[in-house]
The first five atom37 places (N, CA, C, CB, O) and aatype in JSON, in Angstrom:
{
  "aatype": [12, 12, 12, 12, 11, 11, 11, 11, 11, 11, 11, 10, 5, 3, 10, 3, 1, 19, 19, 3, 2, 9, 10, 14, 8, 10, 11, 6, 7, 12, 9, 7, 15, 10, 9, 13, 11, 11, 6, 11, 6, 6, 6, 6, 6, 6, 6, 6, 6, 6, 11, 6, 16, 6, 11, 6, 11, 0, 1, 3, 10, 11, 2, 7, 18, 2, 2, 10, 19, 1, 10, 3],
  "atom_mask": [
    [1, 1, 1, 1, 1],
    [1, 1, 1, 1, 1],
    [1, 1, 1, 1, 1],
    [1, 1, 1, 1, 1],
    [1, 1, 1, 1, 1],
    [1, 1, 1, 1, 1],
    [1, 1, 1, 1, 1],
    [1, 1, 1, 1, 1],
    [1, 1, 1, 1, 1],
    [1, 1, 1, 1, 1],
    [1, 1, 1, 1, 1],
    [1, 1, 1, 1, 1],
    [1, 1, 1, 1, 1],
    [1, 1, 1, 1, 1],
    [1, 1, 1, 1, 1],
    [1, 1, 1, 1, 1],
    [1, 1, 1, 1, 1],
    [1, 1, 1, 1, 1],
    [1, 1, 1, 1, 1],
    [1, 1, 1, 1, 1],
    [1, 1, 1, 1, 1],
    [1, 1, 1, 1, 1],
    [1, 1, 1, 1, 1],
    [1, 1, 1, 1, 1],
    [1, 1, 1, 1, 1],
    [1, 1, 1, 1, 1],
    [1, 1, 1, 1, 1],
    [1, 1, 1, 1, 1],
    [1, 1, 1, 0, 1],
    [1, 1, 1, 1, 1],
    [1, 1, 1, 1, 1],
    [1, 1, 1, 0, 1],
    [1, 1, 1, 1, 1],
    [1, 1, 1, 1, 1],
    [1, 1, 1, 1, 1],
    [1, 1, 1, 1, 1],
    [1, 1, 1, 1, 1],
    [1, 1, 1, 1, 1],
    [1, 1, 1, 1, 1],
    [1, 1, 1, 1, 1],
    [1, 1, 1, 1, 1],
    [1, 1, 1, 1, 1],
    [1, 1, 1, 1, 1],
    [1, 1, 1, 1, 1],
    [1, 1, 1, 1, 1],
    [1, 1, 1, 1, 1],
    [1, 1, 1, 1, 1],
    [1, 1, 1, 1, 1],
    [1, 1, 1, 1, 1],
    [1, 1, 1, 1, 1],
    [1, 1, 1, 1, 1],
    [1, 1, 1, 1, 1],
    [1, 1, 1, 1, 1],
    [1, 1, 1, 1, 1],
    [1, 1, 1, 1, 1],
    [1, 1, 1, 1, 1],
    [1, 1, 1, 1, 1],
    [1, 1, 1, 1, 1],
    [1, 1, 1, 1, 1],
    [1, 1, 1, 1, 1],
    [1, 1, 1, 1, 1],
    [1, 1, 1, 1, 1],
    [1, 1, 1, 1, 1],
    [1, 1, 1, 0, 1],
    [1, 1, 1, 1, 1],
    [1, 1, 1, 1, 1],
    [1, 1, 1, 1, 1],
    [1, 1, 1, 1, 1],
    [1, 1, 1, 1, 1],
    [1, 1, 1, 1, 1],
    [1, 1, 1, 1, 1],
    [1, 1, 1, 1, 1]
  ],
  "atom_positions": [
    [[174.61, 36.8, 16.82], [176.04, 36.72, 15.82], [175.81, 37.39, 14.8], [176.53, 35.33, 15.25], [176.81, 37.49, 14.09]],
    [[174.89, 37.92, 14.42], [174.02, 39.45, 13.57], [174.74, 40.44, 13.99], [172.27, 39.92, 14.0], [175.56, 40.92, 13.21]],
    [[174.6, 41.09, 15.56], [174.66, 41.87, 16.33], [176.16, 41.89, 16.24], [173.93, 41.63, 17.51], [176.26, 43.11, 16.07]],
    [[177.35, 41.49, 16.22], [178.48, 41.58, 16.38], [179.21, 41.98, 15.07], [178.83, 40.48, 16.96], [180.27, 42.57, 15.2]],
    [[178.77, 41.72, 13.86], [178.9, 41.89, 12.08], [178.42, 43.2, 12.56], [177.81, 40.81, 10.67], [179.36, 43.91, 12.93]],
    [[177.03, 43.87, 12.69], [177.44, 44.48, 12.79], [178.41, 45.93, 13.97], [176.82, 44.26, 12.21], [179.03, 46.97, 13.76]],
    [[178.08, 45.29, 14.9], [178.91, 46.22, 15.38], [180.52, 46.28, 15.3], [178.56, 46.23, 16.54], [181.17, 47.06, 16.0]],
    [[181.15, 45.31, 14.3], [182.45, 45.58, 13.96], [182.16, 46.24, 12.47], [183.46, 44.19, 14.03], [183.29, 46.65, 12.19]],
    [[181.63, 46.46, 11.76], [181.52, 46.62, 10.33], [180.92, 48.65, 11.24], [179.99, 45.05, 9.1], [181.4, 49.75, 10.96]],
    [[180.23, 48.44, 11.86], [179.71, 50.07, 12.38], [181.46, 50.49, 11.89], [179.05, 50.4, 14.74], [181.86, 50.98, 10.83]],
    [[182.43, 49.96, 13.44], [183.56, 49.97, 14.05], [184.68, 50.13, 12.71], [183.66, 48.62, 15.01], [185.65, 50.87, 12.6]],
    [[184.28, 49.39, 12.02], [185.68, 49.52, 10.81], [185.04, 50.86, 9.99], [185.94, 47.74, 9.41], [185.97, 51.37, 9.36]],
    [[183.85, 51.56, 9.78], [183.16, 52.47, 8.9], [183.85, 53.46, 10.0], [181.29, 52.36, 8.58], [184.83, 54.09, 9.6]],
    [[183.38, 53.69, 11.52], [184.34, 54.63, 11.69], [185.61, 54.9, 11.55], [184.31, 54.83, 12.4], [185.95, 55.96, 11.04]],
    [[186.24, 54.24, 11.85], [188.07, 54.05, 12.08], [187.96, 54.52, 10.24], [189.04, 51.74, 12.73], [188.98, 55.09, 9.86]],
    [[186.87, 54.33, 9.11], [187.63, 54.52, 7.8], [187.52, 55.83, 7.92], [187.1, 53.89, 6.4], [188.43, 56.53, 7.47]],
    [[186.43, 56.4, 8.53], [185.79, 57.62, 8.55], [187.18, 59.12, 9.46], [184.04, 57.16, 9.62], [187.54, 60.3, 9.41]],
    [[187.38, 57.85, 10.15], [188.57, 58.66, 10.82], [190.49, 59.13, 10.18], [188.7, 57.67, 12.12], [191.32, 60.0, 10.41]],
    [[190.33, 57.67, 9.14], [191.33, 57.96, 8.75], [190.84, 58.67, 7.65], [192.2, 56.99, 8.62], [191.82, 58.48, 6.93]],
    [[190.21, 59.22, 7.05], [189.77, 59.82, 6.25], [189.54, 61.58, 6.52], [188.72, 59.03, 6.01], [189.01, 62.56, 6.0]],
    [[190.15, 61.28, 7.38], [189.84, 62.89, 7.4], [190.43, 63.25, 8.13], [188.68, 63.47, 7.63], [190.06, 64.34, 8.55]],
    [[191.69, 62.66, 8.77], [193.3, 62.89, 9.62], [193.96, 63.01, 8.03], [194.13, 61.15, 10.94], [194.28, 64.06, 7.47]],
    [[194.05, 61.93, 7.61], [194.95, 61.57, 6.23], [194.84, 62.81, 5.42], [194.37, 60.18, 5.26], [195.21, 62.54, 4.28]],
    [[194.55, 63.86, 5.5], [194.94, 65.2, 3.78], [195.58, 66.47, 5.24], [192.41, 66.25, 2.21], [196.05, 67.61, 5.27]],
    [[195.19, 65.37, 6.29], [196.11, 66.53, 7.28], [197.46, 66.26, 7.01], [195.92, 66.42, 9.04], [198.36, 67.01, 6.65]],
    [[197.44, 64.68, 7.32], [198.94, 63.99, 7.0], [199.58, 64.15, 6.38], [199.18, 63.1, 6.77], [200.78, 64.26, 6.64]],
    [[199.0, 64.25, 5.12], [199.53, 64.81, 3.7], [199.82, 66.25, 3.74], [198.48, 64.59, 2.52], [200.36, 66.81, 2.79]],
    [[199.61, 66.64, 4.41], [199.97, 68.27, 4.13], [200.3, 68.69, 5.02], [199.08, 69.21, 3.73], [200.46, 69.89, 4.81]],
    [[200.62, 68.38, 6.28], [201.71, 68.17, 7.28], [203.11, 67.18, 6.68], [0.0, 0.0, 0.0], [204.12, 67.31, 7.38]],
    [[203.2, 66.48, 5.8], [204.97, 65.84, 5.18], [204.53, 66.74, 4.16], [205.5, 63.78, 4.6], [204.37, 67.65, 4.97]],
    [[204.31, 67.1, 3.42], [204.22, 68.01, 1.88], [204.75, 69.81, 2.83], [201.76, 67.99, 0.87], [205.5, 70.7, 2.44]],
    [[204.08, 69.71, 3.89], [204.21, 71.74, 4.5], [206.13, 71.13, 4.7], [0.0, 0.0, 0.0], [207.06, 71.55, 4.01]],
    [[206.25, 69.99, 5.92], [207.67, 69.55, 6.2], [208.54, 69.62, 5.14], [207.76, 68.25, 6.66], [209.52, 70.37, 5.09]],
    [[208.12, 68.69, 4.13], [209.09, 69.24, 2.84], [209.07, 69.72, 2.46], [209.39, 69.06, 2.03], [209.4, 69.35, 1.33]],
    [[208.81, 71.06, 2.5], [208.53, 72.23, 1.96], [210.1, 73.44, 2.44], [206.83, 72.65, 2.64], [210.97, 74.11, 1.89]],
    [[209.57, 73.02, 3.9], [209.76, 73.39, 4.82], [211.24, 74.16, 4.66], [209.52, 72.38, 5.66], [211.71, 75.29, 4.5]],
    [[211.84, 72.09, 4.9], [212.1, 71.56, 4.91], [213.88, 72.21, 3.95], [211.01, 70.75, 4.79], [214.98, 72.47, 4.45]],
    [[213.33, 72.25, 2.22], [213.77, 72.68, 1.24], [213.81, 73.78, 1.69], [213.27, 72.46, 0.17], [214.96, 73.98, 2.08]],
    [[213.25, 74.55, 1.84], [212.97, 76.08, 2.04], [214.63, 76.54, 2.68], [211.4, 76.4, 3.37], [215.62, 76.98, 2.1]],
    [[214.31, 76.13, 4.37], [216.02, 75.94, 5.16], [217.26, 75.6, 4.51], [216.09, 74.78, 6.17], [218.18, 76.39, 4.31]],
    [[217.24, 74.32, 4.18], [218.38, 74.3, 3.39], [218.85, 75.23, 2.3], [218.32, 73.3, 2.91], [220.06, 75.47, 2.26]],
    [[217.82, 75.92, 1.19], [218.05, 77.24, 1.02], [218.44, 77.96, 0.97], [217.93, 77.63, 1.15], [219.14, 78.39, 0.05]],
    [[218.05, 78.65, 2.34], [218.68, 79.26, 2.85], [219.81, 79.47, 3.49], [218.27, 79.4, 3.13], [220.16, 80.59, 3.88]],
    [[220.71, 78.05, 3.72], [221.73, 77.98, 4.59], [222.7, 78.01, 3.3], [221.75, 76.66, 5.73], [223.88, 78.3, 3.5]],
    [[222.21, 77.7, 1.77], [223.31, 77.48, 1.05], [223.65, 79.45, 0.39], [222.84, 76.01, -0.3], [224.6, 80.1, -0.06]],
    [[222.4, 79.62, 0.67], [222.75, 81.37, 0.25], [222.99, 81.78, 1.45], [221.48, 82.45, -0.46], [222.88, 83.0, 1.57]],
    [[223.28, 81.23, 2.37], [224.53, 82.08, 4.08], [225.48, 81.45, 3.83], [224.22, 81.78, 6.12], [226.55, 81.5, 4.44]],
    [[225.21, 80.78, 2.91], [227.18, 80.18, 2.89], [227.97, 80.95, 2.05], [227.57, 78.46, 2.18], [229.13, 81.35, 2.2]],
    [[226.35, 81.28, 0.19], [227.04, 82.11, -0.71], [227.5, 83.67, -0.39], [226.21, 82.11, -1.81], [228.16, 84.32, -1.19]],
    [[227.1, 84.14, 0.78], [226.99, 85.27, 1.34], [228.52, 85.42, 2.41], [225.47, 85.26, 2.1], [229.41, 86.28, 2.46]],
    [[228.34, 84.49, 2.95], [230.16, 84.01, 3.57], [230.68, 83.89, 2.33], [230.52, 82.31, 4.57], [231.37, 84.86, 2.0]],
    [[230.58, 82.99, 1.52], [232.45, 83.04, 0.65], [232.75, 84.81, -0.25], [232.47, 81.29, -1.29], [233.82, 85.35, -0.55]],
    [[231.22, 85.33, -0.46], [231.28, 86.29, -1.18], [231.98, 87.74, -0.33], [229.86, 86.37, -1.7], [232.74, 88.62, -0.74]],
    [[231.45, 87.54, 0.77], [232.14, 88.42, 2.32], [233.58, 88.09, 2.51], [231.36, 87.88, 3.98], [234.42, 88.99, 2.58]],
    [[233.85, 86.94, 2.57], [235.53, 86.46, 1.53], [235.97, 86.91, 1.26], [235.89, 85.95, 0.53], [236.79, 87.68, 1.77]],
    [[235.67, 86.68, 0.2], [236.5, 87.2, -0.98], [235.94, 88.08, -1.31], [236.78, 86.47, -2.05], [235.44, 87.89, -2.42]],
    [[235.6, 89.7, -0.6], [235.51, 90.69, -0.87], [236.89, 91.5, -0.14], [234.16, 90.99, -0.59], [237.51, 92.42, -0.67]],
    [[237.18, 90.88, 1.24], [237.74, 90.53, 2.55], [239.59, 90.44, 1.9], [236.85, 88.75, 3.3], [240.66, 91.04, 2.0]],
    [[239.07, 89.46, 1.34], [240.61, 88.84, 0.65], [241.38, 90.13, -0.23], [240.24, 87.3, -0.7], [242.55, 90.5, -0.23]],
    [[239.44, 90.98, -1.45], [240.03, 91.47, -1.92], [240.99, 93.12, -1.52], [239.28, 91.25, -2.69], [242.09, 93.5, -1.92]],
    [[239.95, 93.8, -0.53], [240.52, 94.56, 0.01], [241.64, 94.62, 0.73], [239.94, 94.85, 0.4], [242.22, 95.7, 0.7]],
    [[242.32, 93.37, 1.66], [243.35, 93.38, 1.97], [244.7, 93.06, 1.33], [243.14, 92.93, 2.7], [245.7, 93.57, 1.84]],
    [[244.87, 92.06, -0.03], [245.43, 92.54, -0.89], [245.93, 93.97, -1.11], [244.82, 92.21, -1.58], [247.0, 94.56, -0.95]],
    [[243.99, 94.45, -1.82], [244.21, 95.8, -2.85], [245.58, 96.67, -1.24], [0.0, 0.0, 0.0], [246.81, 96.63, -1.29]],
    [[244.9, 97.18, -0.33], [245.41, 97.63, 1.31], [246.9, 97.65, 0.41], [245.16, 96.18, 3.1], [247.47, 98.62, -0.09]],
    [[247.46, 95.6, 0.43], [249.09, 95.75, 0.12], [249.66, 96.16, -0.48], [249.68, 95.15, -0.07], [250.78, 96.58, -0.23]],
    [[248.85, 96.2, -1.94], [249.69, 96.35, -2.86], [249.45, 98.1, -3.45], [249.4, 95.07, -3.94], [249.83, 98.75, -4.43]],
    [[248.48, 98.43, -2.04], [249.13, 100.42, -2.03], [250.18, 100.21, -1.36], [248.15, 101.92, -1.09], [251.33, 100.27, -1.78]],
    [[249.74, 99.91, -0.02], [251.78, 99.53, 1.42], [253.07, 99.62, -0.03], [251.99, 96.47, 2.63], [254.14, 100.22, -0.15]],
    [[252.55, 99.0, -0.63], [254.22, 98.54, -1.41], [254.15, 99.73, -2.34], [254.42, 96.69, -2.49], [255.3, 100.18, -2.3]],
    [[253.41, 100.51, -3.19], [253.61, 101.64, -4.05], [253.95, 102.23, -3.36], [252.79, 102.22, -4.74], [254.42, 103.01, -4.19]],
    [[254.37, 102.97, -1.84], [254.21, 103.78, -1.57], [255.65, 103.26, -0.95], [252.98, 104.26, -1.13], [256.32, 104.0, -0.24]]
  ]
}
């Protein structure tokens, strides 16, 4: 009976040690993935803004060209 308790206690200690070793890495991974996800979203937003400004510039150039053609 005493041996069974010791074995179970040792197994629990081993599991606790494994969890203690792995948990910080899991937390880092989760945090890292969240940071990566946020950075990716920010990059996508910046790309969308750049596309919008390019469209606006193209529209302005087209309007300017059309205005010049009308003046001639």
